[in-house]
C-alpha positions as CSV (number, residue, x, y, z in Angstrom):
1,M,-48.9,-329.9,-106.1
2,S,-50.3,-331.0,-109.4
3,L,-52.6,-334.0,-109.3
4,A,-51.9,-334.9,-112.9
5,Q,-51.5,-333.4,-116.3
6,A,-55.3,-333.1,-116.4
7,T,-56.0,-329.7,-117.8
8,S,-59.1,-327.9,-119.0
9,R,-59.9,-324.4,-120.0
10,V,-62.3,-321.4,-119.6
11,D,-62.9,-318.9,-122.4
12,S,-64.6,-315.5,-122.2
13,G,-65.4,-312.6,-124.5
14,L,-68.1,-310.4,-126.0
15,A,-70.7,-310.8,-128.7
16,A,-73.5,-309.0,-130.5
17,D,-71.6,-305.7,-130.8
18,Q,-70.6,-305.8,-127.1
19,Q,-74.2,-306.2,-126.0
20,V,-73.4,-309.6,-124.4
21,F,-70.6,-311.0,-122.3
22,W,-70.0,-314.8,-122.4
23,A,-67.9,-317.3,-120.6
24,A,-67.6,-321.0,-121.4
25,C,-65.8,-323.8,-119.5
26,D,-64.7,-327.3,-120.3
27,C,-63.5,-329.0,-117.1
28,G,-64.2,-332.6,-117.8
29,A,-60.6,-333.8,-117.4
30,I,-60.2,-332.2,-113.9
31,A,-63.7,-333.2,-112.8
32,E,-62.6,-336.8,-113.5
33,E,-59.3,-336.3,-111.8
34,A,-61.1,-334.9,-108.7
35,R,-63.5,-337.8,-108.7
36,R,-60.7,-340.3,-108.5
37,R,-58.5,-338.4,-106.1
38,L,-61.2,-337.5,-103.7
39,D,-63.1,-340.8,-104.1
40,L,-66.3,-339.1,-105.0
41,G,-69.5,-341.1,-105.6
42,P,-71.5,-340.4,-108.8
43,L,-73.8,-337.8,-107.2
44,A,-71.0,-336.0,-105.4
45,A,-68.9,-335.9,-108.6
46,V,-71.7,-334.3,-110.5
47,A,-72.3,-331.7,-107.8
48,F,-68.6,-331.0,-107.7
49,G,-68.2,-330.7,-111.5
50,R,-71.1,-328.3,-111.8
51,T,-69.8,-326.1,-109.0
52,M,-66.3,-326.1,-110.5
53,A,-67.6,-324.9,-113.9
54,G,-69.6,-322.2,-112.2
55,A,-66.7,-321.0,-110.1
56,A,-64.4,-320.8,-113.1
57,M,-66.8,-318.8,-115.1
58,L,-67.7,-316.5,-112.2
59,L,-64.0,-315.6,-111.9
60,R,-64.1,-314.3,-115.5
61,L,-66.8,-311.8,-114.4
62,S,-64.8,-310.6,-111.4
63,S,-62.6,-307.6,-111.1
64,K,-59.0,-307.9,-112.3
65,R,-58.0,-307.4,-108.7
66,T,-59.7,-310.7,-107.7
67,R,-57.0,-313.4,-107.3
68,R,-59.1,-316.2,-105.9
69,L,-62.8,-317.0,-106.0
70,E,-64.6,-319.7,-104.0
71,V,-68.2,-321.0,-104.4
72,V,-69.7,-322.8,-101.5
73,V,-73.1,-324.6,-101.8
74,E,-74.5,-325.6,-98.4
75,G,-77.8,-327.3,-97.7
76,D,-79.7,-329.6,-95.3
77,G,-79.6,-332.5,-97.7
78,P,-77.3,-335.5,-97.6
79,L,-74.5,-333.9,-99.7
80,K,-74.3,-331.2,-97.0
81,R,-71.6,-329.0,-98.6
82,V,-69.8,-328.6,-101.9
83,R,-66.8,-326.2,-102.0
84,V,-64.7,-325.2,-105.0
85,E,-62.1,-322.5,-105.4
86,V,-60.3,-321.3,-108.5
87,D,-57.5,-318.7,-108.7
88,R,-56.2,-316.3,-111.3
89,D,-53.5,-318.8,-112.4
90,G,-56.1,-321.5,-113.2
91,A,-55.5,-323.6,-110.1
92,V,-58.7,-325.4,-109.0
93,R,-59.4,-327.4,-105.9
94,G,-62.4,-328.4,-103.8
95,L,-64.2,-330.9,-101.7
96,V,-67.6,-332.5,-101.0
97,A,-68.6,-333.0,-97.3
98,N,-70.4,-336.3,-98.0
99,K,-68.7,-338.1,-100.8
100,H,-71.0,-341.1,-101.0
101,V,-74.7,-340.4,-101.2
102,A,-77.2,-343.1,-102.0
103,I,-78.9,-342.6,-105.4
104,E,-82.6,-343.2,-105.7
105,G,-83.8,-343.6,-109.3
106,P,-81.9,-343.5,-112.6
107,E,-81.2,-339.7,-112.6
108,L,-78.4,-338.0,-110.7
109,R,-80.5,-335.2,-109.2
110,V,-78.3,-332.8,-107.3
111,G,-81.0,-330.5,-106.0
112,P,-82.7,-332.9,-103.6
113,A,-79.3,-334.1,-102.4
114,I,-78.3,-330.5,-101.6
115,G,-81.7,-329.6,-100.0
116,E,-82.5,-326.1,-98.7
117,G,-79.7,-323.8,-97.9
118,H,-77.3,-321.1,-99.2
119,L,-74.9,-320.4,-102.0
120,R,-71.9,-318.3,-100.9
121,V,-69.4,-316.6,-103.2
122,I,-66.1,-315.5,-101.6
123,R,-63.6,-313.3,-103.3
124,E,-60.0,-312.6,-102.2
125,E,-58.5,-309.5,-103.7
126,D,-54.8,-308.7,-104.4
127,N,-54.7,-306.5,-101.3
128,G,-55.7,-309.5,-99.1
129,R,-59.3,-308.3,-98.5
130,V,-62.0,-310.9,-98.6
131,Y,-65.5,-310.2,-99.7
132,E,-68.4,-312.7,-99.3
133,S,-72.0,-312.7,-100.7
134,R,-74.7,-315.1,-99.8
135,V,-78.1,-316.0,-101.4
136,L,-80.7,-318.6,-100.7
137,L,-80.6,-321.6,-102.9
138,Q,-83.4,-321.7,-105.5
139,S,-83.1,-325.3,-106.8
140,G,-79.8,-326.8,-105.6
141,E,-79.0,-327.7,-109.2
142,I,-76.2,-325.1,-109.2
143,G,-76.8,-323.3,-112.5
144,V,-80.1,-321.6,-111.5
145,D,-78.6,-320.8,-108.2
146,L,-75.6,-319.1,-109.7
147,A,-77.9,-317.0,-112.0
148,H,-79.9,-316.1,-109.0
149,Y,-76.8,-315.0,-107.2
150,L,-75.7,-312.8,-110.1
151,S,-79.1,-311.2,-110.2
152,Q,-79.5,-310.6,-106.4
153,S,-75.9,-309.8,-105.4
154,E,-74.5,-308.2,-108.5
155,Q,-77.5,-307.0,-110.4
156,R,-76.4,-308.9,-113.5
157,S,-79.0,-310.4,-115.9
158,S,-77.6,-313.7,-116.9
159,A,-78.2,-317.3,-117.9
160,V,-75.9,-320.0,-116.4
161,L,-75.8,-323.5,-117.8
162,V,-73.6,-326.1,-116.0
163,G,-73.6,-329.8,-116.5
164,V,-71.7,-333.1,-115.8
165,L,-72.1,-336.2,-117.9
166,A,-71.3,-339.3,-115.9
167,N,-71.0,-342.9,-117.2
168,Q,-69.9,-346.2,-115.8
169,D,-66.3,-345.3,-116.2
170,G,-66.4,-341.9,-114.5
171,I,-66.9,-338.4,-115.9
172,A,-67.4,-338.2,-119.6
173,S,-67.7,-334.4,-119.8
174,A,-68.2,-331.4,-117.6
175,G,-68.5,-327.7,-118.1
176,G,-70.8,-324.8,-118.7
177,L,-71.8,-321.6,-120.4
178,L,-72.6,-318.3,-118.9
179,I,-74.2,-315.5,-120.8
180,E,-74.7,-312.0,-119.4
181,A,-76.9,-309.3,-121.1
182,L,-75.0,-306.1,-120.7
183,P,-76.8,-302.8,-120.1
184,G,-78.5,-301.7,-123.3
185,C,-78.8,-305.2,-124.7
186,S,-81.7,-305.3,-127.1
187,A,-84.8,-307.4,-126.5
188,E,-84.3,-309.1,-129.9
189,V,-80.8,-310.3,-128.9
190,I,-82.1,-311.6,-125.5
191,S,-85.0,-313.4,-127.1
192,E,-82.7,-315.1,-129.7
193,L,-80.2,-316.1,-127.0
194,E,-83.0,-317.6,-124.9
195,R,-84.1,-319.6,-127.9
196,R,-80.6,-320.9,-128.7
197,T,-79.8,-321.8,-125.1
198,I,-83.0,-323.8,-124.8
199,G,-82.3,-325.5,-128.1
200,L,-78.9,-326.5,-126.8
201,G,-80.4,-328.9,-124.3
202,S,-78.0,-330.6,-121.9
203,V,-74.8,-328.7,-121.9
204,S,-72.8,-331.7,-120.7
205,R,-74.1,-333.8,-123.6
206,A,-73.4,-331.0,-126.0
207,L,-69.9,-330.8,-124.7
208,A,-69.4,-334.5,-125.2
209,R,-70.9,-334.3,-128.7
210,E,-69.2,-331.2,-130.2
211,G,-66.8,-329.7,-127.6
212,L,-66.5,-326.2,-126.3
213,G,-66.1,-324.7,-129.7
214,G,-69.2,-326.4,-131.0
215,I,-71.3,-325.1,-128.1
216,L,-70.1,-321.5,-128.7
217,E,-70.9,-321.8,-132.4
218,E,-74.3,-323.2,-131.7
219,V,-75.3,-320.6,-129.2
220,M,-73.2,-317.6,-129.9
221,G,-72.2,-318.0,-133.6
222,H,-75.0,-315.9,-134.9
223,F,-73.8,-312.9,-132.7
224,D,-70.1,-312.7,-133.9
225,P,-68.5,-313.7,-130.6
226,V,-65.0,-312.3,-129.9
227,S,-62.8,-314.2,-127.5
228,L,-60.9,-311.9,-125.1
229,S,-59.3,-314.4,-122.8
230,T,-58.5,-318.1,-122.7
231,N,-57.1,-319.6,-119.5
232,S,-56.1,-323.2,-118.8
233,L,-57.4,-324.8,-115.7
234,E,-55.6,-327.5,-113.6
235,Y,-56.6,-329.3,-110.4
236,R,-53.8,-328.0,-108.1
237,C,-53.8,-328.0,-104.4
238,R,-52.1,-325.5,-102.0
239,C,-51.5,-328.1,-99.3
240,G,-48.0,-329.2,-98.3
241,R,-46.1,-331.3,-95.8
242,D,-44.9,-328.3,-93.8
243,K,-48.4,-326.8,-93.6
244,L,-49.9,-330.0,-92.3
245,A,-47.0,-330.6,-89.9
246,S,-47.5,-327.1,-88.3
247,R,-51.2,-327.8,-87.8
248,L,-50.6,-331.3,-86.3
249,A,-48.0,-329.8,-84.0
250,T,-50.7,-327.9,-82.2
251,L,-52.1,-331.2,-80.8
252,D,-51.5,-331.9,-77.2
253,E,-49.5,-334.8,-75.9
254,A,-52.5,-337.0,-75.3
255,E,-53.8,-336.5,-78.8
256,I,-50.5,-337.3,-80.3
257,E,-50.1,-340.4,-78.2
258,E,-53.5,-341.6,-79.3
259,L,-52.9,-340.9,-83.0
260,T,-49.5,-342.6,-83.0
261,S,-50.5,-345.7,-81.1
262,G,-48.7,-344.7,-77.9
263,G,-45.9,-342.8,-79.7
264,T,-44.6,-345.8,-81.7
265,G,-46.5,-345.4,-85.0
266,P,-46.9,-342.7,-87.6
267,I,-49.7,-340.2,-88.1
268,D,-51.2,-340.3,-91.5
269,A,-52.9,-337.0,-92.4
270,E,-55.0,-336.7,-95.6
271,C,-55.6,-333.4,-97.3
272,A,-59.4,-333.0,-97.7
273,Y,-58.9,-331.0,-100.9
274,C,-56.8,-333.4,-102.9
275,G,-56.5,-336.7,-101.1
276,E,-52.8,-336.6,-100.7
277,I,-51.6,-338.5,-97.6
278,Y,-48.7,-337.2,-95.5
279,S,-47.0,-339.4,-92.9
280,F,-45.5,-338.0,-89.7
281,Q,-43.6,-339.4,-86.8
282,R,-44.2,-338.2,-83.2
283,D,-40.8,-336.7,-82.8
284,E,-41.2,-334.8,-86.0
285,L,-44.3,-333.1,-84.7
286,V,-43.1,-332.4,-81.2
287,S,-39.9,-330.7,-82.6
288,Q,-42.1,-328.1,-84.3
289,R,-43.7,-327.0,-81.2
290,P,-42.7,-323.6,-79.8
291,A,-40.6,-323.7,-76.7
292,D,-42.2,-322.8,-73.3
293,G,-42.7,-319.1,-73.1
294,E,-42.6,-318.6,-76.9
295,V,-45.6,-317.4,-78.9
296,S,-46.4,-319.4,-82.0
């Protein structure tokens, strides 16, 4: 199901005579859509948007056989867990375990709210096989942690910038820039890219100011970037009424009686990934149960 016509995009390509791979993401529209649909507080919305940008760009680095990629950030801080998945068709969805975390001070600092923990990257291939890698969090601010993951798990030398700009009305901009130095990349190119990424400052403010094209020109323009792929992104969930009904049908009689107020009321089930609410009657759930002796 589509949550709205809120679309964004991720671009990727090469630069500096194929010495550098880059990916850039603008996902402000769907970050705002997720904030409203999932009822995310300011800090949760920022953490979600950063993770979403990172996941979308990581997928551009993956094998063509990868059909779905998921980034999970888990820590002992009050946010607990941020989970975002993106697939080859550009469908994005996710959740934050603790949607409303109190903010201390004027800055939305994600790191302390995540705390100490792990970053996991899960890939599902066309053949159905699933591969998972895990690294310790370095800062909890997401960008540094993604670069650490690429270095430790994939031996890729990269810089990952992700950011979300929030205002009193919601999300003003969200996205990121990933730059990978390919084998044989010269020290001069690496040094100049470092200088330009530092000069960019806040990637979310740069996005709000000049858009994705402006960021690419500012950082990569000197290196003759060539775009190889542009994909639209859309917040789209894989939930459905039939899927939720089959899960609820596994409840025993006592649980159904309790949830339906003695069998007279409906059960309202909310999808954690998109906020959609599905309503079911007791008889509807009972009818989906396998008969005695059947194996579900």
